[in-house]
C-alpha positions in Angstrom: 58.9 53.0 109.2 55.6 52.3 107.4 54.3 52.3 103.9 53.3 56.2 104.7 56.6 57.1 105.5 57.5 55.2 102.0 55.2 56.9 100.2 56.9 59.8 101.0 60.6 59.1 101.0 60.5 56.9 98.1 58.0 58.1 95.9 57.8 61.8 97.1 53.7 61.9 98.1 52.5 63.7 101.0 49.5 61.2 103.1 47.7 63.3 104.4 44.5 63.1 107.1 41.1 63.9 105.7 39.4 64.4 109.3 39.8 66.5 112.6 38.1 65.2 115.9 38.7 66.7 119.2 39.1 63.5 120.3 42.0 62.5 118.4 43.6 65.8 120.0 42.8 64.4 122.9 43.9 61.4 123.1 47.0 61.8 121.2 45.9 60.0 118.6 46.4 62.6 116.0 50.2 62.9 117.0 49.8 58.6 116.4 49.0 58.9 113.3 51.7 61.8 112.4 54.4 59.1 114.0 52.9 56.8 111.0 53.7 59.0 108.6 51.0 61.4 108.4 52.0 64.8 107.1 49.2 67.2 107.1 45.3 67.3 107.8 42.3 68.5 105.8 39.1 69.7 107.2 35.7 70.8 105.6 32.4 71.7 107.4 30.9 68.4 106.9 34.0 66.9 108.9 33.3 69.3 111.7 29.8 68.6 111.4 30.0 64.9 112.2 32.9 65.5 114.5 30.7 68.1 117.0 27.6 65.7 116.3 29.4 62.6 117.4 29.6 63.5 121.1 29.9 65.7 124.0 33.7 66.5 123.3 32.6 70.2 122.3 29.8 70.5 125.0 31.7 72.0 127.5 33.4 74.9 125.6 30.2 75.4 123.9 28.2 76.4 127.0 31.1 79.0 127.8 31.1 80.7 124.7 27.0 81.0 124.7 27.7 83.6 127.1 29.4 86.1 124.9 29.0 84.5 121.6 26.4 84.1 119.0 25.5 80.4 117.8 27.4 80.5 114.7 30.4 82.7 116.3 30.7 80.0 118.9 31.0 77.3 115.8 33.4 79.0 114.8 35.4 79.4 117.9 35.1 75.5 118.7 36.5 75.2 115.2 39.3 77.5 115.7 40.1 75.8 118.9 40.6 72.1 117.1 42.8 74.0 114.2 44.9 75.8 116.6 45.4 72.6 118.6 46.1 70.4 115.5 48.9 73.3 113.7 50.8 72.3 117.1 50.7 68.7 116.4 51.6 69.1 112.7 54.3 72.0 113.4 57.4 69.5 113.6 56.2 68.8 110.2 56.2 71.5 109.0 59.7 72.6 110.3 61.2 69.8 109.9 60.2 69.4 106.1 61.1 73.1 105.5 57.5 74.2 105.0 56.8 71.7 102.5 54.0 69.7 104.7 52.8 69.7 108.5 49.7 71.7 107.3 46.2 72.3 108.5 43.6 73.1 106.4 40.4 75.8 107.2 37.7 75.9 105.4 35.7 79.4 104.4 32.2 79.1 105.1 30.2 77.6 102.6 27.9 80.5 102.0 30.6 82.5 100.4 31.4 80.0 97.5 30.1 82.3 95.1 31.2 85.7 97.0 34.8 86.4 95.6 35.1 89.6 98.2 33.6 88.0 101.1 35.9 84.8 100.4 39.0 87.7 100.2 37.7 89.0 103.6 37.3 85.7 105.1 40.5 84.0 104.4 42.8 87.3 105.1 40.7 87.1 108.3 41.4 83.7 109.1 44.9 84.1 108.3 45.7 87.1 110.5 43.4 85.3 113.6 45.6 82.1 113.5 48.9 83.5 112.1 50.8 80.7 111.9 52.5 79.3 108.9 51.4 76.1 108.7 47.8 77.2 108.2 46.1 76.4 104.5 42.5 78.4 104.3 40.5 76.7 101.9 38.6 78.1 99.1 36.7 76.1 96.3 37.4 76.4 92.9 34.3 78.2 91.7 34.1 80.8 89.0 33.8 83.2 91.8 36.5 81.6 94.0 39.4 81.5 92.0 39.8 85.2 91.6 39.6 85.0 95.3 42.6 82.2 95.0 44.6 84.7 93.3 44.2 87.9 95.5 45.3 85.9 98.3 48.4 84.4 96.8 49.0 87.9 95.7 49.1 88.9 99.3 51.5 86.0 99.9 49.0 83.9 102.0 49.1 79.9 101.9 45.8 78.5 100.1 44.6 75.2 99.6 41.5 75.3 96.3 39.2 72.8 96.8 36.4 70.9 95.3 38.2 71.0 92.1 36.5 68.2 89.5 37.8 69.3 86.0 40.6 69.8 83.9 39.5 73.4 82.6 38.7 74.4 85.9 42.4 73.0 87.6 44.2 74.8 84.5 42.0 78.2 85.7 43.2 77.3 89.5 47.3 76.9 88.1 46.9 80.4 86.5 45.7 81.8 89.5 48.9 80.6 91.3 51.2 81.5 88.5 49.5 85.1 88.3 49.3 85.6 91.9 53.4 84.9 92.3 53.7 87.2 89.8 51.3 89.9 91.4 53.7 89.1 94.0 56.8 90.1 92.2 55.0 92.9 90.7 54.6 94.6 94.5 58.7 94.2 94.7 58.1 90.9 96.8 61.8 88.6 96.0 61.7 85.8 97.5 58.7 84.0 96.9 59.8 80.4 98.7 57.5 81.3 101.9 54.1 80.6 99.1 52.9 77.5 99.7 49.5 76.3 97.9 48.0 72.7 96.9 45.4 72.0 94.5 42.6 69.8 95.8 41.2 67.7 92.7 38.4 65.3 93.5 38.6 62.2 92.6 35.9 59.6 93.5 33.1 61.2 93.2 34.2 61.6 89.1 33.7 58.0 88.9 30.0 58.1 90.8 28.8 60.8 88.3 30.1 59.2 85.5 29.0 55.8 86.6 25.6 56.7 87.2 25.6 58.7 83.7 26.8 55.6 81.7 23.9 53.5 83.3 21.7 55.8 81.9 23.0 55.6 78.6 23.4 51.9 78.5 19.7 51.3 79.1 19.1 53.5 75.9 20.6 51.1 73.4 20.8 47.4 72.3 22.5 44.9 74.3 25.8 44.6 72.9 26.5 48.4 73.1 25.4 48.6 76.3 28.0 45.8 77.9 30.8 48.2 75.8 29.2 51.5 77.7 29.0 49.9 81.1 32.4 48.4 80.9 33.8 52.0 81.2 32.4 52.2 84.9 35.6 53.2 87.1 37.2 54.3 84.7 37.4 57.9 84.4 37.7 59.4 87.9 41.6 58.2 87.8 41.9 58.4 84.0 41.2 62.6 84.4 43.6 62.7 87.6 46.3 60.9 85.4 45.3 63.9 82.9 45.5 67.0 85.6 49.1 65.6 86.7 50.3 66.1 83.4 48.9 69.4 83.2 51.0 70.0 86.5 54.3 69.0 84.9 53.1 71.0 81.6 52.4 74.1 83.4 55.1 74.1 86.2 57.9 74.1 83.0 59.0 76.5 80.3 60.5 80.0 81.0 57.0 81.3 82.7 57.7 79.1 85.7 61.3 79.3 85.6 61.6 83.1 86.1 59.1 82.5 89.5 61.4 79.5 90.2 64.5 81.3 90.4 63.1 83.4 92.7 62.4 80.7 94.9 59.2 79.4 94.0 57.4 76.6 94.8 55.1 74.4 92.7 51.6 74.0 93.7 50.9 70.1 94.3 48.3 68.4 92.8 46.4 67.0 96.1 44.1 64.2 95.4 41.0 64.4 97.3 37.8 62.1 98.1 40.1 59.2 97.8 37.8 56.7 99.8 35.9 54.4 97.7 32.5 54.9 97.1 31.3 52.0 95.1 31.9 48.7 97.1 32.5 46.6 94.1 35.5 48.7 93.5 39.3 48.0 95.0 39.8 49.9 98.5 42.9 51.4 97.2 41.5 52.1 93.8 42.4 55.9 94.5 45.3 55.9 96.2 47.7 53.1 94.4 46.9 54.6 91.3 47.8 57.9 91.9 51.3 58.2 93.3 54.0 60.4 92.4 56.3 63.0 93.2 55.0 66.7 94.4 51.5 65.1 95.2 49.3 64.7 98.2 46.7 62.1 99.0 44.5 63.1 101.8 42.6 59.8 102.7 39.8 59.3 105.2 41.1 56.8 108.3 39.6 53.6 106.9 41.6 54.5 103.6 44.9 55.1 105.5 44.6 51.6 107.8 43.9 49.9 104.2 47.0 51.9 103.0 49.0 50.9 106.2 47.9 47.2 105.7 48.4 46.4 101.9 49.0 49.4 100.4 51.7 49.5 97.1 53.8 52.7 97.0 55.1 52.6 93.7 55.1 55.7 91.3 52.2 55.1 89.6 50.1 58.7 88.5 52.3 59.0 84.8 52.8 55.3 84.1 50.5 55.3 81.0 49.6 59.1 80.2 48.4 57.9 76.6 45.7 55.5 78.4 44.6 58.1 80.5 44.2 60.3 77.4 42.4 57.2 75.5 40.2 56.4 78.7 38.7 59.7 78.8 38.2 60.0 74.8 35.8 56.5 75.6 33.8 58.0 78.1 33.3 61.0 76.2 32.3 59.1 73.0 29.8 57.0 74.8 27.8 60.2 75.5 29.1 61.5 79.1 30.3 65.1 79.0 33.2 65.8 81.3 32.9 69.5 81.5 29.3 69.1 82.6 30.3 66.1 85.2 32.8 68.7 86.9 29.8 71.4 87.0 27.7 69.0 88.2 29.7 67.8 91.0 31.1 71.6 91.9 27.4 72.7 92.4 26.6 69.6 94.8 30.1 70.0 96.4 29.0 73.4 97.2 25.7 72.2 98.1 26.5 69.2 100.1 28.9 71.6 102.6 26.2 74.2 102.6 23.9 71.8 103.9 26.3 70.3 106.7 27.1 73.9 108.2 23.3 75.1 108.2 22.1 71.5 109.9 24.8 72.1 112.3 24.1 75.7 113.1 20.6 74.5 113.5 21.2 71.7 116.0 23.9 74.1 117.8 21.1 76.6 117.9 18.7 73.7 119.4 21.3 73.0 122.1 21.8 76.7 123.0 17.7 76.7 123.6 17.7 73.5 125.6 20.9 74.7 128.1 19.2 78.5 128.4 15.9 76.2 129.1 17.6 74.1 131.5 19.6 77.3 133.2 
């Protein structure tokens, strides 16, 4: 037993790996992490870009694919190979947990972030192509993505909603989940137990953006007030995530939810994403030890997992001080930080970042294809 096992067994939080690499599948590292207590895997375009660029693990398959695929088609085949292999590694977790965990997440193309119909088509395609019960297709929580989330849940498909940065958008995502389940019922479905979803609420990036704004505000006031403003650095992200958990508890209660739960519906678990510490001045587990609680997921990169195994504290904290979380956000707002605008900014940056990673990787793969062609 490790602290990752304690996290799940004692506190009801599922630790997932925020990384997927072919060498982890070939050398058994992913299986080792599962043995250590990891219960799921998330991926995104940036993760795949880093994996494919890191070495030559993908070269042989890429070379074989070029004879019958475009470069972009070959990219998706590379990705789907890793996804399928990871799904097989996690399948025993999915089975033993009765569908709670054991998921691997695959994100739709970044270019679709503002295309509702394109997202629906892509998500449906991935689910039908892979056809495994422990696949999550990731859809960004953009204005255009939220209706696609409801549509896919209304077809009974498992969805991971990603790039969540604000409480207002999180409320929209919960509504899409509840509405999707109700759409299923309207279609005559009476057993909702097989539909699963997580809502990926990004954490550390919130502090990065809020801290930047606080620094700007502090530079515009007198030294005494500046000290008060700067003292708020590093307080917004955890406070907002804790408020998100309070919203989760509120929305998944009452008559509307109970009617769905009576038909087997499961809660849409909050998933804490972006939980590595970006600011070296903050503790390495600042976004892990502070957000532990039942019916949640924390997806962590390798270094954060290693840190938690070494010195993490598997104790319930996510709802330890709800009023303190509310007051912390009020203080940040009172200092002049618009948290709604922070959410919009981070969403735009997140979409742009994934698109940039995707485009740069496709270009590098195109260059490699041209080099292979010239060599042949």
